[in-house]
C-alpha positions in Angstrom: -7.0 -23.8 -21.2 -4.6 -26.4 -20.8 -3.2 -26.7 -16.9 0.3 -25.0 -18.3 -1.9 -22.0 -20.0 -3.6 -21.3 -17.0 -0.4 -21.4 -14.5 1.0 -19.2 -17.0 -1.9 -16.7 -17.1 -1.8 -17.0 -12.9 1.9 -16.3 -12.9 1.3 -13.3 -15.3 -1.9 -12.1 -12.9 0.5 -12.5 -9.8 3.2 -10.3 -11.8 0.8 -8.2 -12.3 -0.4 -7.7 -8.9 3.4 -7.4 -7.1 4.1 -4.9 -9.4 1.1 -3.0 -8.8 1.2 -3.4 -5.0 5.1 -2.6 -4.9 5.9 -3.7 -1.7 10.0 -2.5 -2.2 8.5 1.2 -1.6 7.2 0.6 1.8 10.5 -1.1 2.7 12.3 2.0 4.1 9.5 3.3 5.4 9.5 -0.4 7.9 12.9 0.4 8.4 12.2 3.6 10.2 9.5 2.0 11.7 11.4 -1.0 13.3 13.5 1.7 15.1 10.3 3.1 17.4 9.1 -0.4 18.4 9.8 -3.1 20.6 10.8 -6.1 19.0 8.2 -8.5 19.8 5.9 -5.5 18.5 8.1 -4.8 15.5 8.1 -8.8 14.3 4.1 -8.8 13.3 4.1 -5.2 11.7 4.7 -6.4 8.1 1.9 -9.2 8.8 -0.2 -6.7 9.9 0.2 -4.6 6.6 0.0 -7.4 5.2 -2.9 -9.0 6.2 -4.5 -5.6 6.6 -4.0 -5.3 2.1 -4.9 -8.7 1.5 -8.6 -8.4 3.3 -9.0 -4.9 1.5 -8.3 -6.3 -1.9 -9.8 -9.3 -1.8 -12.8 -7.6 -0.9 -12.9 -5.4 -3.6 -12.0 -8.6 -5.5 -15.3 -9.7 -4.6 -17.7 -6.6 -4.5 -16.4 -4.8 -7.6 -17.2 -1.2 -6.7 -20.4 -1.2 -6.0 -19.7 -0.6 -2.5 -18.2 2.8 -3.6 -20.9 3.9 -5.5 -23.4 3.0 -2.5 -21.8 5.9 -0.8 -20.8 8.0 -3.7 -17.1 7.4 -3.2 -15.1 7.3 -6.6 -11.3 6.2 -6.7 -10.6 9.8 -7.7 -12.4 10.3 -4.0 -9.9 8.0 -2.5 -6.8 9.5 -4.7 -7.2 12.5 -2.8 -8.5 11.4 0.7 -5.7 8.9 0.7 -3.2 11.4 -0.8 -4.2 13.9 2.6 -3.5 10.9 5.1 -0.2 10.3 3.0 1.2 14.2 3.5 0.1 14.3 6.9 2.4 11.1 7.6 4.6 12.8 5.4 5.0 16.3 7.4 5.8 14.2 10.6 8.5 12.4 9.6 10.5 15.0 8.1 9.8 17.3 11.2 10.4 14.7 14.3 12.0 11.5 12.3 9.1 9.3 13.2 5.0 8.2 11.7 3.1 8.7 14.5 1.7 11.2 16.7 2.7 9.4 20.0 5.8 7.8 20.8 6.4 4.3 21.6 3.3 3.2 19.7 3.8 5.9 17.1 3.5 3.3 14.6 0.1 2.6 14.7 -1.1 5.8 13.8 0.9 5.0 10.1 -0.8 1.1 9.6 -3.8 2.4 7.9 -2.2 4.9 5.5 0.6 2.0 5.0 -1.7 -0.5 4.2 -4.0 2.0 1.8 -3.3 3.7 -0.4 0.5 2.8 0.3 0.4 -0.7 -0.2 -3.5 -0.9 -1.9 -3.3 2.0 -3.8 -6.2 3.0 -6.4 -4.0 1.0 -9.1 -4.2 -2.3 -7.1 -8.0 -1.7 -6.6 -8.5 -1.1 -10.0 -6.6 -4.0 -10.8 -8.2 -6.6 -9.0 -11.6 -5.3 -10.2 -10.7 -5.9 -13.6 -8.8 -9.5 -13.1 -12.4 -10.1 -11.5 -14.1 -9.5 -14.4 -11.2 -11.0 -17.1 -10.5 -14.5 -14.8 -13.5 -14.5 -12.3 -13.5 -14.2 -8.4 -12.0 -17.0 -7.4 -9.3 -17.3 -9.8 -8.1 -13.5 -9.0 -8.7 -14.1 -4.9 -5.9 -17.0 -5.7 -3.7 -14.7 -7.3 -4.3 -11.3 -4.3 -3.1 -14.6 -1.7 -0.1 -15.4 -3.8 1.1 -12.0 -4.7 0.7 -10.9 -0.7 3.0 -13.6 0.2 5.8 -12.8 -2.0 5.0 -9.0 -0.6 5.3 -10.3 3.3 8.7 -12.2 2.2 9.7 -8.6 0.8 8.6 -6.5 3.7 10.3 -9.2 6.0 13.3 -8.2 4.8 13.6 -4.8 6.4 15.5 -6.4 9.1 18.5 -6.9 7.3 18.6 -3.3 6.1 17.9 -2.0 9.3 21.4 -4.0 10.8 23.1 -2.7 7.4 22.4 1.4 8.0 22.1 1.2 11.9 19.7 3.9 13.9 21.0 6.6 13.1 20.9 5.9 9.1 17.8 5.0 9.9 16.8 8.7 10.9 17.9 9.8 7.7 16.2 7.3 5.9 13.0 8.3 7.5 13.0 12.2 6.7 14.5 11.6 2.8 11.3 9.0 2.7 9.2 11.6 4.0 9.7 14.1 1.3 9.4 10.9 -0.9 5.9 10.3 0.6 4.6 13.8 0.1 5.1 14.2 -3.6 3.7 10.3 -3.9 0.6 12.0 -1.8 1.1 15.2 -3.7 0.8 12.9 -7.1 -2.4 11.0 -5.8 -4.1 14.3 -4.9 -3.2 15.6 -8.2 -4.2 12.4 -10.1 -8.0 12.3 -8.0 -8.6 16.5 -8.7 -7.9 16.2 -12.5 -9.6 13.3 -12.4 -12.8 14.8 -10.7 -12.3 17.8 -12.9 -12.3 15.6 -16.3 -15.5 13.9 -14.7 -17.6 17.3 -13.8 -16.4 18.9 -17.0 -14.6 20.7 -15.0 -11.9 20.1 -18.2 
C-alpha cells in the first residue's frame, strides 16, 4: 500500500469514527452544563470528556472485547446499563433544567454518561475493535486520537452557542435535550433488550 493509499484509508477510518462518536449531539448538553459551572471549571469540561473517551476507546482498541467477556458482559448489556444511566440523567434535565444531583457541582454527575455511552457508545467500541482487527492496533489507535481531536474542536464551539442563546435559552435547550436524551436512552435499552432476547433464543 502506497503512502497516498495509507493516508486515504486513515482518513476514512477517522471520518467513520467521528461519525459514530457524533460529538455534535453533545453540544446542546454542554451548553446546559456551561450555565451551571464556574468559568475556570467550564473550560476543562470538553477536555475531560474527550480525554476520558480517548482512554476508553484506546483501551477497547488494544484489548478488543476480552475484558467484557472476562466479566461475562456483552455489548447489549452495555446498551441497557448505559441507557438506564442516560434515562436517569434525562429526567433531571427535564424536571429541574440541570444535569446532576447537586448545585454548582451538579455537572460532575453527568460527566460519566457523557463520556460513555453518549460519546463512546457501543457503536464506537464495536467500530474500534473491528478497525483494529482490519488495520492493526497502532493504525487504529492513531485514528482514534485524530478522531478525538476533531471531537474536541467541535465541543469547544459550545461557548459561541452559549453567547448566542443566553442563559434563559440555555435552560430551555437543556429541558428539550432532556427529552431527546430520554429517547436515546430508551433506544439503547430497547436495542440491548432485543439483542439479549435474540441471544438467549427468546425471539
